[in-house]
Backbone atoms as SQL, in Angstrom:
CREATE TABLE atoms (id INTEGER PRIMARY KEY, chain TEXT, resi INTEGER, resn TEXT, atom TEXT, x REAL, y REAL, z REAL);
INSERT INTO atoms VALUES
  (1, 'A', 1, 'MET', 'N', 0.947, -1.134, 0.091),
  (2, 'A', 1, 'MET', 'CA', 0.046, -0.008, 0.043),
  (3, 'A', 1, 'MET', 'C', 0.918, 1.198, -0.011),
  (4, 'A', 2, 'SER', 'N', 0.513, 2.166, -0.922),
  (5, 'A', 2, 'SER', 'CA', 1.250, 3.451, -0.943),
  (6, 'A', 2, 'SER', 'C', 0.995, 4.358, 0.161),
  (7, 'A', 3, 'LYS', 'N', 1.914, 5.238, 0.497),
  (8, 'A', 3, 'LYS', 'CA', 1.603, 6.343, 1.484),
  (9, 'A', 3, 'LYS', 'C', 0.955, 7.424, 0.831),
  (10, 'A', 4, 'THR', 'N', 1.108, 7.609, -0.485),
  (11, 'A', 4, 'THR', 'CA', 0.542, 8.612, -1.154),
  (12, 'A', 4, 'THR', 'C', -0.934, 8.342, -1.497),
  (13, 'A', 5, 'LYS', 'N', -1.813, 9.308, -1.264),
  (14, 'A', 5, 'LYS', 'CA', -3.233, 8.907, -1.673),
  (15, 'A', 5, 'LYS', 'C', -3.732, 10.165, -2.686),
  (16, 'A', 6, 'VAL', 'N', -4.420, 9.760, -3.458),
  (17, 'A', 6, 'VAL', 'CA', -5.151, 10.811, -4.451),
  (18, 'A', 6, 'VAL', 'C', -6.573, 10.668, -4.165),
  (19, 'A', 7, 'LEU', 'N', -7.276, 11.886, -3.819),
  (20, 'A', 7, 'LEU', 'CA', -8.644, 11.889, -3.512),
  (21, 'A', 7, 'LEU', 'C', -9.346, 12.541, -4.717),
  (22, 'A', 8, 'SER', 'N', -10.513, 11.982, -4.934),
  (23, 'A', 8, 'SER', 'CA', -11.338, 12.553, -6.022),
  (24, 'A', 8, 'SER', 'C', -12.793, 12.473, -5.814),
  (25, 'A', 9, 'PRO', 'N', -13.464, 13.780, -5.653),
  (26, 'A', 9, 'PRO', 'CA', -14.924, 13.813, -5.629),
  (27, 'A', 9, 'PRO', 'C', -15.398, 13.933, -7.069),
  (28, 'A', 10, 'SER', 'N', -16.346, 13.109, -7.428),
  (29, 'A', 10, 'SER', 'CA', -16.919, 13.208, -8.818),
  (30, 'A', 10, 'SER', 'C', -18.404, 12.802, -8.743),
  (31, 'A', 11, 'LEU', 'N', -19.085, 13.727, -9.384),
  (32, 'A', 11, 'LEU', 'CA', -20.609, 13.459, -9.522),
  (33, 'A', 11, 'LEU', 'C', -20.914, 12.777, -10.816),
  (34, 'A', 12, 'THR', 'N', -20.183, 13.071, -11.824),
  (35, 'A', 12, 'THR', 'CA', -20.508, 12.507, -13.054),
  (36, 'A', 12, 'THR', 'C', -19.562, 11.363, -13.590),
  (37, 'A', 13, 'GLY', 'N', -18.354, 11.271, -12.824),
  (38, 'A', 13, 'GLY', 'CA', -17.467, 10.222, -13.270),
  (39, 'A', 13, 'GLY', 'C', -16.186, 10.698, -14.012),
  (40, 'A', 14, 'ASN', 'N', -16.243, 11.956, -14.542),
  (41, 'A', 14, 'ASN', 'CA', -15.187, 12.446, -15.262),
  (42, 'A', 14, 'ASN', 'C', -13.984, 12.590, -14.409),
  (43, 'A', 15, 'ASN', 'N', -14.178, 13.256, -13.290),
  (44, 'A', 15, 'ASN', 'CA', -12.955, 13.477, -12.430),
  (45, 'A', 15, 'ASN', 'C', -12.393, 12.090, -11.887),
  (46, 'A', 16, 'ASP', 'N', -13.252, 11.205, -11.704),
  (47, 'A', 16, 'ASP', 'CA', -12.855, 9.960, -11.298),
  (48, 'A', 16, 'ASP', 'C', -11.888, 9.188, -12.192),
  (49, 'A', 17, 'ALA', 'N', -12.233, 9.262, -13.424),
  (50, 'A', 17, 'ALA', 'CA', -11.385, 8.633, -14.488),
  (51, 'A', 17, 'ALA', 'C', -9.977, 9.281, -14.642),
  (52, 'A', 18, 'LEU', 'N', -10.094, 10.721, -14.534),
  (53, 'A', 18, 'LEU', 'CA', -8.833, 11.419, -14.624),
  (54, 'A', 18, 'LEU', 'C', -7.871, 11.056, -13.573),
  (55, 'A', 19, 'VAL', 'N', -8.471, 11.090, -12.244),
  (56, 'A', 19, 'VAL', 'CA', -7.630, 10.954, -11.118),
  (57, 'A', 19, 'VAL', 'C', -7.175, 9.419, -11.034),
  (58, 'A', 20, 'ARG', 'N', -8.036, 8.493, -11.509),
  (59, 'A', 20, 'ARG', 'CA', -7.502, 7.079, -11.483),
  (60, 'A', 20, 'ARG', 'C', -6.282, 6.925, -12.316),
  (61, 'A', 21, 'ASN', 'N', -6.233, 7.590, -13.542),
  (62, 'A', 21, 'ASN', 'CA', -5.017, 7.578, -14.308),
  (63, 'A', 21, 'ASN', 'C', -3.833, 8.375, -13.652),
  (64, 'A', 22, 'LEU', 'N', -4.090, 9.314, -13.005),
  (65, 'A', 22, 'LEU', 'CA', -3.071, 10.070, -12.216),
  (66, 'A', 22, 'LEU', 'C', -2.480, 9.264, -11.130),
  (67, 'A', 23, 'ALA', 'N', -3.264, 8.690, -10.354),
  (68, 'A', 23, 'ALA', 'CA', -2.982, 7.881, -9.314),
  (69, 'A', 23, 'ALA', 'C', -2.128, 6.645, -9.734),
  (70, 'A', 24, 'GLY', 'N', -2.521, 6.028, -10.931),
  (71, 'A', 24, 'GLY', 'CA', -1.584, 5.017, -11.551),
  (72, 'A', 24, 'GLY', 'C', -0.335, 5.556, -12.082),
  (73, 'A', 25, 'ALA', 'N', -0.188, 6.688, -12.495),
  (74, 'A', 25, 'ALA', 'CA', 1.097, 7.208, -12.889),
  (75, 'A', 25, 'ALA', 'C', 2.019, 7.645, -11.770),
  (76, 'A', 26, 'LEU', 'N', 1.364, 7.964, -10.659),
  (77, 'A', 26, 'LEU', 'CA', 2.176, 8.240, -9.407),
  (78, 'A', 26, 'LEU', 'C', 2.433, 7.007, -8.534),
  (79, 'A', 27, 'ALA', 'N', 1.788, 5.903, -8.965),
  (80, 'A', 27, 'ALA', 'CA', 1.851, 4.658, -8.056),
  (81, 'A', 27, 'ALA', 'C', 1.311, 5.015, -6.766),
  (82, 'A', 28, 'ALA', 'N', 0.175, 5.660, -6.771),
  (83, 'A', 28, 'ALA', 'CA', -0.594, 6.153, -5.419),
  (84, 'A', 28, 'ALA', 'C', -1.846, 5.408, -5.409),
  (85, 'A', 29, 'GLU', 'N', -2.359, 5.386, -4.195),
  (86, 'A', 29, 'GLU', 'CA', -3.721, 4.733, -3.926),
  (87, 'A', 29, 'GLU', 'C', -4.747, 5.714, -4.171),
  (88, 'A', 30, 'HIS', 'N', -5.901, 5.383, -5.072),
  (89, 'A', 30, 'HIS', 'CA', -6.938, 6.218, -5.473),
  (90, 'A', 30, 'HIS', 'C', -8.023, 6.062, -4.431),
  (91, 'A', 31, 'VAL', 'N', -8.590, 7.221, -3.859),
  (92, 'A', 31, 'VAL', 'CA', -9.642, 7.161, -2.956),
  (93, 'A', 31, 'VAL', 'C', -10.726, 7.997, -3.565),
  (94, 'A', 32, 'SER', 'N', -11.878, 7.450, -3.892),
  (95, 'A', 32, 'SER', 'CA', -13.029, 8.063, -4.454),
  (96, 'A', 32, 'SER', 'C', -13.939, 8.476, -3.464),
  (97, 'A', 33, 'ILE', 'N', -14.275, 9.853, -3.394),
  (98, 'A', 33, 'ILE', 'CA', -15.242, 10.442, -2.503),
  (99, 'A', 33, 'ILE', 'C', -16.688, 10.519, -3.023),
  (100, 'A', 34, 'THR', 'N', -17.586, 9.779, -2.340),
  (101, 'A', 34, 'THR', 'CA', -18.848, 9.772, -2.854),
  (102, 'A', 34, 'THR', 'C', -19.897, 10.312, -1.831),
  (103, 'A', 35, 'GLU', 'N', -21.047, 10.644, -2.241),
  (104, 'A', 35, 'GLU', 'CA', -22.115, 11.184, -1.299),
  (105, 'A', 35, 'GLU', 'C', -23.103, 10.072, -1.013),
  (106, 'A', 36, 'ARG', 'N', -23.575, 10.158, 0.114),
  (107, 'A', 36, 'ARG', 'CA', -24.675, 9.042, 0.482),
  (108, 'A', 36, 'ARG', 'C', -25.828, 9.115, -0.469),
  (109, 'A', 37, 'LYS', 'N', -26.310, 10.339, -0.712),
  (110, 'A', 37, 'LYS', 'CA', -27.477, 10.598, -1.477),
  (111, 'A', 37, 'LYS', 'C', -27.044, 11.138, -2.837),
  (112, 'A', 38, 'ARG', 'N', -27.519, 10.694, -3.936),
  (113, 'A', 38, 'ARG', 'CA', -27.117, 11.258, -5.224),
  (114, 'A', 38, 'ARG', 'C', -27.876, 12.648, -5.417),
  (115, 'A', 39, 'ARG', 'N', -27.093, 13.671, -5.994),
  (116, 'A', 39, 'ARG', 'CA', -27.665, 14.862, -6.065),
  (117, 'A', 39, 'ARG', 'C', -28.475, 14.819, -7.330),
  (118, 'A', 40, 'ALA', 'N', -29.427, 15.781, -7.370),
  (119, 'A', 40, 'ALA', 'CA', -30.286, 16.004, -8.515),
  (120, 'A', 40, 'ALA', 'C', -29.643, 17.123, -9.334),
  (121, 'A', 41, 'MET', 'N', -29.604, 16.758, -10.581),
  (122, 'A', 41, 'MET', 'CA', -28.907, 17.757, -11.472),
  (123, 'A', 41, 'MET', 'C', -30.002, 18.948, -11.772),
  (124, 'A', 42, 'GLY', 'N', -29.562, 20.114, -11.395),
  (125, 'A', 42, 'GLY', 'CA', -30.316, 21.191, -11.721),
  (126, 'A', 42, 'GLY', 'C', -30.582, 21.552, -13.096),
  (127, 'A', 43, 'LYS', 'N', -31.664, 22.322, -13.270),
  (128, 'A', 43, 'LYS', 'CA', -31.890, 22.684, -14.801),
  (129, 'A', 43, 'LYS', 'C', -31.707, 24.146, -14.900),
  (130, 'A', 44, 'ILE', 'N', -31.322, 24.716, -15.970),
  (131, 'A', 44, 'ILE', 'CA', -31.300, 26.056, -16.249),
  (132, 'A', 44, 'ILE', 'C', -32.673, 26.644, -16.393),
  (133, 'A', 45, 'VAL', 'N', -32.827, 27.810, -15.708),
  (134, 'A', 45, 'VAL', 'CA', -34.044, 28.512, -15.706),
  (135, 'A', 45, 'VAL', 'C', -33.872, 29.821, -16.464),
  (136, 'A', 46, 'ARG', 'N', -34.728, 30.078, -17.425),
  (137, 'A', 46, 'ARG', 'CA', -34.651, 31.140, -18.233),
  (138, 'A', 46, 'ARG', 'C', -35.549, 32.271, -17.681),
  (139, 'A', 47, 'LEU', 'N', -35.075, 33.328, -17.205),
  (140, 'A', 47, 'LEU', 'CA', -35.947, 34.386, -16.724),
  (141, 'A', 47, 'LEU', 'C', -36.338, 35.352, -17.654),
  (142, 'A', 48, 'ARG', 'N', -37.654, 35.783, -17.774),
  (143, 'A', 48, 'ARG', 'CA', -38.006, 36.730, -18.737),
  (144, 'A', 48, 'ARG', 'C', -38.054, 38.075, -18.046),
  (145, 'A', 49, 'PRO', 'N', -37.634, 39.250, -18.773),
  (146, 'A', 49, 'PRO', 'CA', -37.707, 40.463, -18.284),
  (147, 'A', 49, 'PRO', 'C', -39.040, 40.910, -17.933),
  (148, 'A', 50, 'SER', 'N', -39.161, 41.633, -16.881),
  (149, 'A', 50, 'SER', 'CA', -40.518, 42.171, -16.499),
  (150, 'A', 50, 'SER', 'C', -40.902, 43.296, -17.414),
  (151, 'A', 51, 'ARG', 'N', -42.270, 43.392, -17.634),
  (152, 'A', 51, 'ARG', 'CA', -42.801, 44.354, -18.656),
  (153, 'A', 51, 'ARG', 'C', -43.407, 45.483, -17.853);
């Protein structure tokens, strides 16, 4: 087990893939940080100007 750890929070998996490769290149342990409850992805709201 390596003393070096690389931590990665990731909601979509993009950061996780990047950091997994980085940890492999550094011969470090990869630790993925996850949330207990999955977040709802927000939607963009278009505001109309008041008349």
